N, C-alpha and C positions, 0 to 999 in steps of 0.2 A: 481177692482183689486186684482188679486189672489196671495197670498203669499203661496209657497210649503214649509211644514217643511222638515227639513234636517234628513234624517235617522242616527243616530248616528251609528248603526252596519256598515252601508255602508261607514262611513267615519272612521272607527277604521283602524288604520295602521297593522292589523294583519286578518287575513282571514282563515276560517276552512279549512280545506282539503276535498276533496270529497271522501277520504276512509269512510267507517263507524267506527264510534266511538270505542274507544277501552275501554270502560267500564269504569272504577272509583271506589272509595272508596262506599261502601253498602250506601245509601241515595240517596238525590235529584242531585248531582253533576254527572255529564257526562264528560269522558274526551274524548277530541279529539284532532288530528294531526292538525298542522296549520304551518303557515309561514309569514315571515315579509313581506310586499308587496314590500318595498324599495328594501331590499338586498335578499330576498329569503332564508334567514336563517331559520331553522326548530324551531318551538316551540310546546308546548302543551298548550292546551286552555281548562279550565274547565268551562261548560256551566250548568250554571241552570236558569231553566225556572220557573218565577213566576207564581204560580196557585193559582186561588180563593180559598178561605177557609181553606190555607195552611199557615197563619200568622206564626207560631211557625218554620216552616220549614224554612221560609224567613227570620226572625230574627236569626235562627243557620247559613245560608249560609251568610247573611251580617256579622256576629261576626267571621266566619271564613276568609272572605274577608279580614275583616278590620287587623285580626290577622297576616295572611300571609304578608300581605302588612307592617307590622310594625317589623316582626322578621326578622332579619338577621342573617345567622348562617351557614358555610359550609355545614353542615351537614342536614338544613331543607330545605325543597324545595325552590329552589328561586325564587322569585316574577318579573315579567319584567314589566307588563302594566296590565290594568284593565279596565272595561267598567260595568257602572250601571244604567241600565234604570228601567222603570216601568214594563218591561216586561221579562226583563232578567239579569242576572250576567253573566260577562265574566271574568274569570281571566286568564291570560298569565304567564306562568312559563316556565323556560329552557326545552328542550326537554327531555322527560322521559318516561319510560316503567313502568307499573304497577308491582311490584315485581313477582306477580302470574303468571303474562305472561313471564317475562323476565325467571323465573325457568323452564318452561314448554320448552320455545325454547331452551334453553341450555341443559336441557334434553335431547331433541332430537339429539343435535348436540355432545353429549359424557357426559354431566353432568358439574357441576361448582366443582372446585377443593375447597378443605379444605382450601388453602390460601384466595381465594376469599370470601368464606361465613365467614372467621374469621375477614377480615378488613369490609365487610359489617354490621357484628354485631357491630364491634366495633364502627363503624361510629353511628348506631343507638343509641347505649348505652351512647354514646357521645352528640349525641342530646338530651337524655333525661337528661343527666346530667345537660346540659346549663339551660335547661328549669325546674329544680327541684330546682338546687343548686343557679342559677343564677339570673332567672327570677321568682321564687318562683310561677309558673305554674305548673300544673299537666293537663298532655296530654289526659288523661280518653278515649284514642281510639288507642292504640297501638296494632296493627294486622296486618296482610298480607296485607290489602287491605289497608293500611293507609302507606306504604313503595312504593319508586319509585326509578327506575335505572335510572343512565343518560347513556350518550353513552360512559363514559370511564369506565362505571361499579361501578361507585358511587352510593351506597345507600343513599337516600333521605328520612327524616321523612317528611311526609305531615299528609293530614286527620286532621285538625285543627279544626273540626266542633264544637266539644264538649270539649274544653280546657277550663279551670276556674283558678281562683287563689286559692293557697294554704292557703292564708292569712285571707278568708271570704271574701274579697272585691267584689262585684257584685254577691253575692248570692251563693247558691250550685250549684253541678254539673247540667249542662241541662238536661234534659230528652231525652233519644235516641229514642226510639220507634223504633226502627230495631231491630227485634229479632236475627240476624245474629251476630251482634255486643253484645249484651248482654251474650252470652256464654262465653266470655271472661272476665268476671268481676268476681273478686276475691271471695271466698266464704263467706268472713265477711261480705260483701256487700250485698249477697243473703240472710244471716239470719236477715237481718235488723240492724245490728250494724253500719253501712255506716259511720257516721261521728265519730264514737269512735275509729277509726284506729288511733294511736299514731303516726306513722310515715308517713311524707306526701308522701313519694315516693311508700309504700307498694303495693298499687294498680296498680300503671304502672308498676314496677318490677314483679308483677304476670302477668301481659297481655306481659311483655318481654319473661318469662317463655313461655308461649303460642305460643308465634311467633318463639322461636327456636325449640319447637316442629315440628311446621309447617313447619321450613326451612328445616329439615331433614328428615321428616316423611311424608309429605303432609298434606291436611286439617285436621283439628281437628274435629274429630265426636263427643267428649263429654268430659267434664272434668275431667272425671275418666281415661282416655287415658294418662293424664299426670302422672300417677304414672310409666308407663313403657318408659322409655327413648328411647327405638327403637334404631335408627340409629345415635344416638349423639355421638360424639367421646367421648371416654372415658377419655381424658383429659378435655372435658369440663361437664361431668356428675356431680361433685361433686360443682359446681357453679350453674348448673341448679337446682339441688335439694334445695339449698337455696331459689331460686327465686319462686318454687312451693310449698314451705313448707306452713302448714296449718295456723303456728303462725304468724301474718303479722311483729311481732316486729323483727325477724329473717331473712327477707328479707334485703339484703345489700342496702346500698346508690350507687346509678350508678357508682360513682366515685369509691368508695369501690370495686365494682364488675370489671370494668375495672383494676384495681389494682392487684386484685386476678387473673385475665385472663392471665394478663402480665408476672407474676412470672416464673422464670425460669422453664420449661417443661409444661408452661400453654397454652391453645387452642392459645393465641393470642401472643404467643410470638415466631415469626417468622418473617424471613427475607422481606416478604412483607410488613407486617403491620410495622417493623421498616423502610422500604423504603418511605412508604407513611407517615409516622411521619416525616420523615426527609425532604421531598420534601414541607409539610406543613409548614415547620419553617425554609426552606432554605435562605430565606432573612436574618435572623438573623444570620446565623451561620457564623462561622470563615471561611476567605479563606482556612487554611489547612485543615478544616473539611470537606470543598466543594471538595478539591482535593481528599482526601482520598475516600470521597463517590462517585464520578464519576469513580475514578479508578478501585472500585470493584463493581459497579452497571452492566459493562458488562457482567460478569460472573451469575449475577441474572436473565437477562431478559428473559433468554430462559424458564424460567420456571413461568414468568409472563404471565398473559392473554393479548392476543392481542391488544385488546379495551384500556387497561390501560397503555401500552406501546404508544399508536399512541394517544390519547387525554391527559395524564397526565405526562407521563415520556418526550414527545417530546417538548410539550411548554417550560416544565423547563430547558431542554437542551439548547434549541434556547435561552430562554432567559438569561442562564447562560454565553452564549458565549458573547452575545450583550451588555450585561450591567454588567456582572462580569469579574472576572479574572481566570475563569476556565481555559482556553487555552486549549493546546492539549490535555488535557484528555476527552473532552467531545466527540473527534471524533469517538472513537471506539465504545460507546455505542451509539450515532448519528447513524451511518451508520447501526448499529443493527438493530435499531429501524425502520431506513427507508426502510428494506425490507418489512416492512408491508403496506407500502404507494404502492397506485398506481401512474401510470406516471404522472398525472395531479398533484396530489398532493405532488409528489417527485419536481416537476417543481417550486411549488408554495412555499413549505417551507424549502426543503434541498439545491437546486442548489444555492438561492442567497447566503446563509452562505458559502457555499464550495467558491465560486468565492472570497466571502470579504476575507476567510481563504488564500487564495493562494498570495493576497497581504501583510502577515503578515510576520516580519522579524524574529519571533520564529523559530529557527532550528528543534525543537521538533515538533511542528505543521506542518511545511513542510516536513518533512521526513517522517510523517503517514500518509499526506495528499497524499503522491506519492505511499506509502505502498498499500493503501487501495484504489487507484484509479479505480481500476475494478470495484470496487462496485458502481459507479456513473457514469462512462465515459459513459455509453449508455445514460442518462438522458442530454446528454450537446451536444448542437448544434455548427454547425461550426463557426458560426459568434463568438458565444460565447467563444470557444477553441481559435480561432485566435486572438482576441482583448484582452480578459480579464484574460486569463488564459496562455496561452502559454508565453506571454513577460515577466511573472513573474517565470514560470519553467524554462527559459532559464538561470536565473541566478545562478541555481544549478550547471550549467557546471563550473562553476568560482569558486564554494565554496572551500575553503580550508579543511574541511571536508570530507575525500574520501568517507563516508558513504552515505552522500548527491550528490555527484557526480554520484556513482554509481547507486541510486534508481533513479534521474534522467535520467541518459542514459536508464535505463529499463522502465521507463513510456513512452518513445516515442514510443514503440510499441504499447500503447493503443492510442496515440496521433497523429503518424502517419497518420492513414484514414482521420482524421478531418481536418490537415493542409492544408493551401492554399499554391498556387505556391511558394511564397516568402518566405513563413516561411520555408516549406518541401525542396526545392531545393536549395534554398542560406542560410538561417539562420542556420539551422539545421546543415547542411553539414560543414558548416565554425564551429562550435562547436566541429562536429565529427572529422574533421581533426586535430584540435588542441589536441584532447583528446588522439585521438589513436598513434600521434607523440610525445606528451610532455608528457603528465603525468604520474608522477613516480610510481604510483600502476598498478601491471601488470593485477590484475582481472579486473581493469575499462578499461583498453586498450582491453583486453578480451571481456568484455562485449559491448564496443562499436563497434569490428568487428562481434559480434554475431547481436547486435541491427541493423545493416547496410544490413548484410546478410537477415534480417526478412522483414525490408521495403524497400527492393530494389525493389520490384515490384511495389511500389508506387511512386517512382522516374520517372519523365519523361525521355524521350528515350535520349536526350542529356545528362542530368546528368548521368544516368546510363553509358553512352559511357565514360564519362569523369572520373567518379568516382569510380567505381566498381572495374574493375582491377587495377587500382593502389593502391587502400586503401586494398585490400587483398593480392596483392604484397608486399605492407609495412608489413601488418602483419606477413607474412611468416618469416620476418626478426627481428623480437621480440625477445628480450632475454628471455621473458616469453614463456614457452612451450605451456601454453594451449593457448595464443594468436596464437601461428603458428598453430596450432590445427584448431582454429576457422578461422584463413586465408584460410586453406585448405578446411573446410567444407564450408565456404561462398562461393567459387568458385564452389563448387559441386551443393549447394543449390540455386546458380542462372545460372545453365549450359545453360537455356535456354535464356538468356539475352545477350549471347555473339556470335559474327557471327566468323566463322569458321576461318576465318584469325586470328581473335584475339585469338581463341583457341591456333592454331599452333604457332604463332609468339610471343605470348605473355603469354600466362596461362601456357602452356605443360612448357617452359623453366623454369620459375618460380618453379614450381611443380616438377621437375627431379633435382632440386638445394637440393630440400627437401628429396630425397631418401637416403642421407647420412647426414640425422639430428642426433644429439646426442641423441634424443627420439626416441624410438621406437614407442609411441604413434602416433607421428608426421609421421614416415617414414611409418606407415601402413595407414593413412588417406591418404598420397599423393600416394600411389600406388593404393588404390583404386580410386582416383581420376583421376589418369593418364591413368588407365583402362576407366574410363567412358569416357572421352574427345576422347581416342585415338578409341573407338569404335563409337563414333559420326563420327569421322573423316574418318574412314574406311567405314562407312554405305554410307556417302555422296561421298566418292569416288568410291565405285562399283556402285551406281545408282546416278550420279547428278541432277538427277531430284528432288529428296528429298531436297535440297538445299534450297529452297524456304518455304518448311513446317518446316525445321529445324530451319530456321533463322526466323519464322513469329512473334516471340515475341521480336526482336532485336530492331525494330523500333517504336513496337507499342505504343499506350499512356501507361499510367500509368494504371495499374490494379490490384487489390487485389488477383486474381485468377492466376497470371501469376508465380509467384514462385513455380515451379514445386516441389521442395525439402524443401520448407520452413516448411511444416507441420510436416516431419519425422525429422527435424532438430530442431523444437521447443523443444520438448521434451529434448534432450541435452542442448538445451541453459538454460532453466529454472532450470533443476535438476543441472547439472554440475555446472555451472557457477555461480548460487547461493550459493552453499555449497561453491566454492572454496572462495569467497568473504566472506561469514560469517566466515569462519576459518579465513580469515586473518584480519578482522576487528573486534575485540573483545577484552575485556578486559584481556586476558592472551595472550602476546604476543609469548610465547613458542610455541604456537597450529598454528600459522601462517605458511601456506606452502612458502617454501623457492621458490626464483625466480631462474630460471634456467640461468645461465650465458652460452651462446652458444659462443663457440670458433670463432675467427675471422677466416672467410674464405679468401683465397688468393684474393687478390685485382686485378682487371684488369687494363692491361697497358693502360695508360693515364690518371688514376684516382689516386688522392693519397690514400692511407691505411686509413680506418676508424677509428676513436678512439674508444674505449671500452666507453660505456655510463653507469656511475654509476647510481644507482636508490636509491637515498635517500628516508627516512622515513619521511610521512606527519607529521606534528604536530597536534595532536585532541584537540578539546576542554577540558577544564578542566571537570572531573566527565564523561568523553563520551568514545569513542572508543581511544583504542591504537594501534598501528600501528606498524609492524617490518619490517623491511630493508629486502629488498630483493636483495639477496647478496650471498646466500650461493651456493657453487660450485657444480653443477649438478655429477662432476666426483666422488665426494666422495659417493655420494648416490647411484649411479648406480651400476649395478652389473659388473663383469668383462667379461661377455659372451655379454654385450652390449655395452661397450665402445667405442662410435664412436670416441670420441674426443682424443683418444689417441695418435691422428697422432701429429706430430710437426707441428703445426698451425702456432705458433710464428717465426719458422725458414723461414715457407714461406713466412709470412709475410715481414719478413727481405730481404729476395730474391725478393721479389717483389719492395721494398722500393730501393734497389740497382740496379736493372734494371731502373727503373725511374732516379735514380741520372745517371746512362750512357747515357739514353737518353735525358736528358739534354745539354750532353756535345756535340752530335753529331746530334740531330734531332729538326731543326728550327721547322718542323711541330709540333711535339709534344710539345715544347715550346707555339708554338701561342695557342695551343687547349687546355693546361692548362690554360695559363693565362685569355683565356674566359672563362673555367669555374670557374677559382678564382673570377673572376669580378663578375660573374651571382651571385655565394653562398655569395659574401659580401653584392652585393646590395639587398638580401632576406629580406623583413619584418619579424619581429619576430614574428607577429600577421599573421599566416598564413590563408587564406580564403579558400573558396572549390578549388580553381587551386592549393592548394600546396600538392593536392593528385599527383600531376605531380611532383612538384618542389622538395618535400620532400620525399627520401626513396623511390622513385617510381623504378620500372624494369628497365625503360630505359637506367638510371646511371649505372647499373652494366653489360651491356651488349653492351656499345658504341664500336665502332671499333679502335684498337691501331694503332700507325704511323705504317708506312710500316717497317717492320725489313729487318733487314742486311742479305743479300742473305748467304743461308748456304754453308759451305765449300764443297770444290769439293769432290765428293763421297759419299754425306751422302744422305740415301734414304728418298724418300717422305713417309708421314705418311701413305698413303694411299697403300703404299706397303707393309706395316706390316699387318700379320693376327692377327686383334684384336677381332675380335666375334668368329670365327670358333674353334671349339673344337679339340685339337691335336689327332691324331690316336692313339687310345690305351688309352686314358686319358680320364675318366670321372669324374673325381672328383671336388673339389672345384673350381672355375674358377679364383681366386686368387693365388691358388697354379698354375694353369694352365699358369700364367703371366711370372711366373719364370719359369718353364720349358720350355716355347717357348723362353725366352732368354738365355738360355744354349743352348737349338738348336741352336739358331740364331749365337751363340757364335763358334758351331763348325764348321757350313756350311762356315761362313764368318770369318776367324781370324782377319780381320782389321776393322771390323765393331764395333759400338759402346758399344756391348755386352761387349768388354774385359774390357773398361776402369770402375776402380774401382771407381766409383764416391764418393765412402764416404769416401775411401782413400786420394781422391784429396781434398776433401774438407776438410779433418782432416789437410792434411799436409797444405795445404793454409791457414787454422787458424794459426796451429802453427808457420808455418813463419811470418806472420802479427803479434802476440803477441812478437815474436822475435825480430820483427825490432822494435815494439814499445818500447819495453824494453831499446835496445841499444839507441833509439833517448832520451827516460829519463835519462839514465845514461850520455849521452854525455852534455845533457842539466844541469844537475846537477852539473858537473864538470866545464862547463863554468863560472856558478854562483859562484863557490868557487872561482876561479881565479880571478874574478873580483872583490869580496868582497877582496882579499889578496892583491891584487894591490892599492886599495885606503886606506887599513889601512896602508900600508909600506909609501904610500907618505904624508900622513898625521900626522903619529904618534899617541901614545896614548893620549887622553883628559884627562887634569887635573881634578882633583875634585875641585867642586866648579867656575869652569871658565864657561865662556860663548863664544860657538863657534861661530865664526866669519867670514864669507865668503868675 
């Protein structure tokens, strides 16, 4: 029976990469790239092949294997696994690159910054301090070949082949036998004084000086070159000179060297080194210190190396959020570091954290997520948005803080393309209807209208038909002037989504009413929109064959490219509305914009006069935003030339109410119509869904047919008989002046016409007569009451003091 011996190299859980070796420290070791067979994670494998007749080198290699296996320090090359056979030694460490190769690659890419070099040297000196002061070990091989760099840019000290104890245990330093390494020995060793060196760290500090010279100037040609600092920074030169001094007693301890370089103005006294030191001790820092650190970290990330941000800062940020109490302060640096990741890494590391953050009840975290959504929205897939993110985001529509409501509305611009049918056309429209109709903040109502206009092309055809016209019509009646402008621009931006019948019967009547708006900006946009819709109607009227082309998008499925005017409207929405809201919600209420109180227009017959809607201020959470009431009268701020609200709108309301009161006496049809309307309004639920676009504030309620009027008196002309539009001969002036001129001309031609009647005088006389009649009635009532009191007093007589009245 044959027994086959198992190959330990084949069973080893790590394998060498087929790529050529990367070299390694001078000596028998060869550095290879490798990977773990189970996971594929990259590693570095140092390989030593045992050769016959090289017993001394083999013993040195085995000693290095043992040292690396037992020493654990963040700045010493990390041991993972090893394999020792009769033919070879395999030492598996974290994936690293030799410093010489790393500096060459970075030089080709633009070179290393002093920040990176300062931290790298800090790590090597710290490793030497650990060996000398804590372990009483002399490294005896500090040079460029003994330093390696991991993927985060961290420098690691390796090359432990010639290490020995400073206490004399185990004999003296081993013989190197490598000429490339002997040039780094201090001059006292070359003189034969060897063991006479009084300070145990003196030799390693000399070699550290050689390493510093090579980092800034390249390979060291000879020891005499150390006298010229070359490109070594001026802040480091004094401390470097101490290292390469001829007197070994003057060379500082590694810990003292670090302290000198970290002094104010020192080479290692910078933000990058301070950040790394804090990250190394972050687990023992106080929560307040962590909060301050993460708040200031975002400002410094732009100057930090990309590899450092990806592999060192990012894991600490994720850990701080997962297990610490950092909260929302980690978001800004987290998304900043996320820019350095590819799509796959972003999905694995950032997205799970983002999804978890959306379920947080912390307001600060929620608002920062909404503000920075554009940085990660492209990495979110539709199932994640609809099932894990949107259900949490919609809670922001009901938040009492206006800033969160505003950011929630704005975030819908980014989420809408990824929402499914139910969330977009039902759930979102329900919240938009409530915000536009009932939110007390004018800028939020304005933002809702703007957002609806921009996502209108994503809605289904049936939802567009139900929602858009009614929603924009409601916005044109908003007391906040920018909301009215947004309603007009919403019509214009979605003009291709309406049929010609809707344009003529629903949209143009609403826009025409805005041509006499108190705000000039509203009037200007209304005139532009009217001209646009009229041009479309006129073109179809001239060529009816264009109707199909003009209405091609009306019944089309939702598509992001159908909103023709959305692109030009986007700039206005982002800049204008954001500035409005930022001024409204801030710590100084005095800077908040006032909301325009639109005077009430005359109410059509058959409808009750609408009551003015007060706009109260929203209470903000302590320490956050303060809001100002939107109730300043626009008439006080507008100029005299643009005061369209100087008309007596209140008297028109009273006149309309008097007309309604008269109809109640003799118009049964009007009574029935009003009763039906009152019952419908009373039956409406307080929480409106998407159907409330038609139910509340829709344009149909303002244009219902009134009850049949009473026939005019005999001899009265019809309205069509008047010359309403044409200019009078010889009069090219103001059209409003022409109206009064025509009235005077009509009075001369027809003495018995209504033009002779002084309506103002009649109204004044009527008011005076009513006032006189009311005064007389009050006087008569007063006299009657006095007479009754006198009769009672005379019948019963005066009451005596202290007696009880008995009936």
